[in-house]
C-alpha positions as CSV (number, residue, x, y, z in Angstrom):
1,X,-27.9,-12.4,7.6
2,X,-27.0,-9.2,5.7
3,X,-23.3,-8.7,5.3
4,X,-21.9,-5.7,7.2
5,X,-19.1,-3.4,6.3
6,X,-16.1,-5.4,5.3
7,X,-13.6,-6.0,8.1
8,X,-10.1,-4.8,7.2
9,X,-8.0,-7.8,8.4
10,X,-4.8,-6.0,7.5
11,X,-5.5,-3.0,9.6
12,X,-6.5,-5.2,12.5
13,X,-3.2,-7.1,12.2
14,X,-1.3,-3.8,12.2
15,X,-3.1,-2.8,15.4
16,X,-2.0,-6.1,16.9
17,X,1.6,-5.3,16.1
18,X,2.0,-7.9,13.4
19,X,4.2,-7.5,10.3
20,X,2.4,-7.4,7.0
21,X,3.9,-8.8,3.8
22,X,2.1,-7.5,0.7
23,X,2.0,-8.4,-3.0
24,X,2.1,-5.5,-5.4
25,X,0.2,-5.4,-8.7
26,X,1.7,-2.7,-10.9
27,X,0.9,-3.4,-14.6
28,X,-1.1,-6.6,-15.1
29,X,-4.6,-5.6,-13.9
30,X,-6.5,-8.8,-14.2
31,X,-8.7,-10.3,-11.4
32,X,-6.8,-13.6,-11.9
33,X,-3.6,-11.9,-10.5
34,X,-5.5,-11.0,-7.3
35,X,-6.7,-14.6,-6.9
36,X,-3.2,-16.0,-7.5
37,X,-1.8,-13.6,-4.9
38,X,-4.2,-15.0,-2.4
39,X,-3.4,-18.6,-3.4
40,X,0.3,-17.8,-2.8
41,X,-0.6,-16.9,0.8
42,X,-0.9,-13.1,0.8
43,X,-3.7,-11.5,2.7
44,X,-3.3,-8.0,1.2
45,X,-2.5,-6.7,-2.3
46,X,-1.2,-3.2,-3.2
47,X,-2.6,-2.0,-6.5
48,X,-0.9,0.9,-8.2
49,X,-2.8,3.8,-9.8
50,X,0.0,6.4,-9.5
51,X,2.3,5.1,-12.2
52,X,-0.1,2.9,-14.2
53,X,-2.8,2.9,-16.8
54,X,-5.4,1.3,-14.4
55,X,-8.9,2.8,-14.6
56,X,-11.7,2.5,-12.0
57,X,-13.6,-0.1,-14.0
58,X,-10.7,-2.5,-13.9
59,X,-10.1,-1.7,-10.2
60,X,-13.7,-2.5,-9.5
61,X,-13.3,-6.0,-11.0
62,X,-10.1,-6.6,-9.1
63,X,-11.8,-5.6,-5.8
64,X,-14.6,-8.0,-6.5
65,X,-12.1,-10.8,-7.1
66,X,-10.4,-9.9,-3.9
67,X,-13.6,-10.1,-2.0
68,X,-14.2,-13.7,-3.2
69,X,-11.0,-14.8,-1.5
70,X,-11.2,-12.4,1.5
71,X,-8.2,-10.4,0.4
72,X,-7.6,-6.7,1.4
73,X,-6.9,-4.2,-1.3
74,X,-4.8,-1.1,-0.7
75,X,-4.6,1.3,-3.6
76,X,-1.8,3.8,-4.2
77,X,-3.7,6.6,-5.7
78,X,-2.4,9.5,-7.8
79,X,-1.7,12.6,-5.9
80,X,-4.5,14.8,-7.0
81,X,-8.1,15.9,-6.5
82,X,-10.7,14.8,-4.1
83,X,-12.5,12.4,-6.4
84,X,-9.4,10.3,-6.8
85,X,-9.5,9.7,-3.1
86,X,-13.1,8.7,-2.5
87,X,-13.8,6.7,-5.7
88,X,-11.5,3.7,-4.8
89,X,-13.0,3.7,-1.3
90,X,-16.6,3.6,-2.7
91,X,-15.5,0.8,-5.0
92,X,-14.5,-1.1,-1.9
93,X,-10.8,-0.6,-1.4
94,X,-9.6,-1.4,2.1
95,X,-7.1,1.4,2.2
96,X,-5.4,4.1,0.3
97,X,-1.8,5.3,0.0
98,X,-1.0,9.0,-0.8
99,X,2.3,9.5,-2.6
100,X,4.9,12.3,-2.0
101,X,3.5,13.5,1.3
102,X,5.7,16.5,2.2
103,X,4.0,18.1,5.2
104,X,1.5,17.6,8.0
105,X,-0.9,19.9,6.2
106,X,-0.9,17.5,3.2
107,X,-1.5,14.5,5.5
108,X,-4.3,16.3,7.3
109,X,-5.9,17.2,3.9
110,X,-5.7,13.5,2.9
111,X,-7.5,12.4,6.0
112,X,-10.1,15.1,5.6
113,X,-10.9,13.8,2.1
114,X,-10.9,10.1,3.1
115,X,-12.7,10.1,6.4
116,X,-16.2,11.1,7.5
117,X,-16.8,13.4,10.5
118,X,-15.4,13.8,13.1
119,X,-12.1,12.9,11.4
120,X,-12.8,14.4,8.0
121,X,-15.4,15.7,5.6
122,X,-15.6,12.9,3.1
123,X,-18.7,13.2,0.8
124,X,-21.6,10.8,1.2
125,X,-22.0,8.4,-1.7
126,X,-23.7,5.1,-2.2
127,X,-21.0,2.7,-3.4
128,X,-20.1,-0.9,-2.8
129,X,-18.5,-0.1,0.5
130,X,-21.9,1.0,1.9
131,X,-23.7,-1.9,0.2
132,X,-25.0,0.7,-2.3
133,X,-26.5,2.9,0.4
134,X,-28.4,0.2,2.3
135,X,-26.3,0.3,5.5
136,X,-27.4,2.6,8.2
137,X,-25.4,5.8,7.6
138,X,-24.2,6.4,11.1
139,X,-23.0,2.8,11.4
140,X,-21.5,2.9,8.0
141,X,-19.6,6.2,8.6
142,X,-18.2,4.9,11.9
143,X,-17.1,1.6,10.3
144,X,-15.7,3.3,7.2
145,X,-13.6,5.5,9.5
146,X,-12.5,2.6,11.7
147,X,-11.8,0.1,8.9
148,X,-10.2,2.1,6.2
149,X,-6.4,2.2,6.3
150,X,-4.6,5.3,5.2
151,X,-0.9,5.5,4.4
152,X,1.3,8.4,3.2
153,X,4.6,8.0,1.3
154,X,7.7,9.6,2.7
155,X,9.8,9.9,-0.5
156,X,11.1,13.5,-0.5
157,X,13.5,15.4,1.6
158,X,10.7,17.6,2.9
159,X,8.7,14.6,4.0
160,X,11.7,13.4,6.1
161,X,12.2,16.8,7.6
162,X,8.5,17.0,8.6
163,X,8.0,13.4,9.5
164,X,7.3,13.9,13.2
165,X,4.5,16.3,12.4
166,X,3.2,14.0,9.6
167,X,3.2,10.9,11.9
168,X,1.2,12.9,14.5
169,X,-1.8,13.4,12.3
170,X,-4.8,11.4,13.5
171,X,-6.2,9.0,10.8
172,X,-2.8,8.1,9.3
173,X,-1.9,4.5,9.9
174,X,1.2,3.9,7.7
175,X,4.3,5.9,6.8
176,X,5.7,4.2,3.7
177,X,9.3,5.1,2.7
178,X,9.9,5.2,-1.0
179,X,13.6,4.5,-1.4
180,X,14.0,5.2,-5.1
181,X,12.2,8.6,-5.1
182,X,13.9,9.5,-1.8
183,X,17.3,8.8,-3.3
184,X,16.3,11.0,-6.2
185,X,15.2,13.7,-3.9
186,X,18.6,13.6,-2.1
187,X,20.4,13.6,-5.4
188,X,22.1,10.2,-4.8
189,X,20.0,8.1,-7.3
190,X,23.2,7.2,-9.2
191,X,25.1,6.0,-6.2
192,X,24.4,2.3,-5.8
193,X,21.4,0.5,-4.5
194,X,18.9,3.2,-3.4
195,X,17.7,1.5,-0.3
196,X,21.2,0.9,1.0
197,X,22.4,4.4,0.6
198,X,23.4,6.0,4.0
199,X,21.1,9.0,3.5
200,X,18.2,6.7,2.8
201,X,19.0,4.5,5.7
202,X,19.2,7.6,7.9
203,X,15.7,8.6,6.7
204,X,14.4,5.1,7.7
205,X,15.8,5.8,11.2
206,X,13.9,9.2,11.4
207,X,10.7,7.7,10.1
208,X,10.9,4.7,12.4
209,X,11.4,7.0,15.4
210,X,8.4,9.1,14.4
211,X,6.2,6.0,13.9
212,X,7.2,4.6,17.3
213,X,6.5,7.9,19.0
214,X,3.0,8.2,17.4
215,X,1.8,4.6,17.3
216,X,2.1,4.4,13.5
217,X,3.6,1.7,11.2
218,X,6.6,2.1,8.9
219,X,6.7,0.3,5.6
220,X,8.6,0.1,2.4
221,X,9.0,-1.8,-0.9
222,X,11.8,-4.3,-0.8
223,X,12.3,-7.9,-1.9
224,X,13.4,-10.6,0.5
225,X,17.1,-10.4,1.5
226,X,19.5,-8.3,3.5
227,X,17.8,-5.0,2.7
228,X,14.5,-6.2,4.0
229,X,16.2,-7.5,7.1
230,X,17.8,-4.2,7.8
231,X,14.6,-2.3,7.6
232,X,12.8,-4.8,9.8
233,X,15.5,-4.3,12.4
234,X,14.9,-0.6,12.2
235,X,11.2,-1.2,13.1
236,X,9.6,-1.7,9.7
237,X,6.4,-3.8,9.8
238,X,4.9,-3.4,6.3
239,X,6.8,-4.9,3.3
240,X,5.8,-4.8,-0.3
241,X,8.0,-7.8,-0.9
242,X,6.9,-9.0,-4.4
243,X,5.2,-7.8,-7.5
244,X,3.6,-9.5,-10.4
245,X,6.1,-8.3,-13.0
246,X,9.0,-9.8,-11.1
247,X,7.0,-13.0,-10.4
248,X,6.3,-13.4,-14.1
249,X,9.8,-12.6,-15.2
250,X,11.5,-14.8,-12.6
251,X,9.0,-17.7,-13.2
252,X,9.5,-17.6,-17.0
253,X,13.3,-17.2,-16.7
254,X,13.7,-20.1,-14.2
255,X,11.5,-22.4,-16.3
256,X,13.5,-21.6,-19.5
257,X,16.8,-22.1,-17.8
258,X,15.7,-25.4,-16.2
259,X,14.4,-26.6,-19.6
260,X,17.6,-25.6,-21.4
261,X,19.6,-27.8,-19.0
262,X,17.6,-30.7,-20.3
263,X,17.2,-29.8,-23.9
264,X,20.9,-28.9,-24.3
265,X,21.8,-32.3,-23.0
266,X,19.5,-34.0,-25.5
267,X,20.9,-31.9,-28.4
268,X,24.4,-33.4,-27.9
């Protein structure tokens, strides 16, 4: 049996109303990290191309690794031209996240670039997602539209002001609050923990209400703890709750500290 268009298990889970916990990969772009995230129990990884040195060749290898363990890959792309939108999709990414979305017009333009008609005007290629052009086009286009997950980041004052109109755009699944950039936009980035600031918390309330009114999901990046609990109580259902840099640093630190307890005892 010929494999069909890849099912996006993460999007299906969102549509069922489930909460999604996601592992981020921000700087260590090796297929092994993808495999390890799957072994740790994650079903989806977020791979960053906005702030990183990642190129499309390395992304392609990571997507292949993800497919061997049935892991969904969502890519935060740079905010830029059309080709930066379609290339990760043709490589086989399960979804895309568009940073610094400030208006409904921006969200609509993103959908137009990422979806085929009737939702958008995405160009017709022949990448991995279409089994290199071997899938029936009509079936492929319909599946690509249905399976691809699109998120926009609400991380600016303008995005919060326009969040109701942004959430109403057809084709957008996820509104992802970026606490650090949002605090910076509000001018409160030096006032304590970004996600806990009252203005950022108020923004979460506005985004949550817009998502609830339009059948969309609210997400954010926050480690396990009280902050995550607060956002969950506000209606958040997508959490980037770990990333490979923290996992490496914490693992190395804990091992060193545990070893020192033993070695310090033997030194005396």
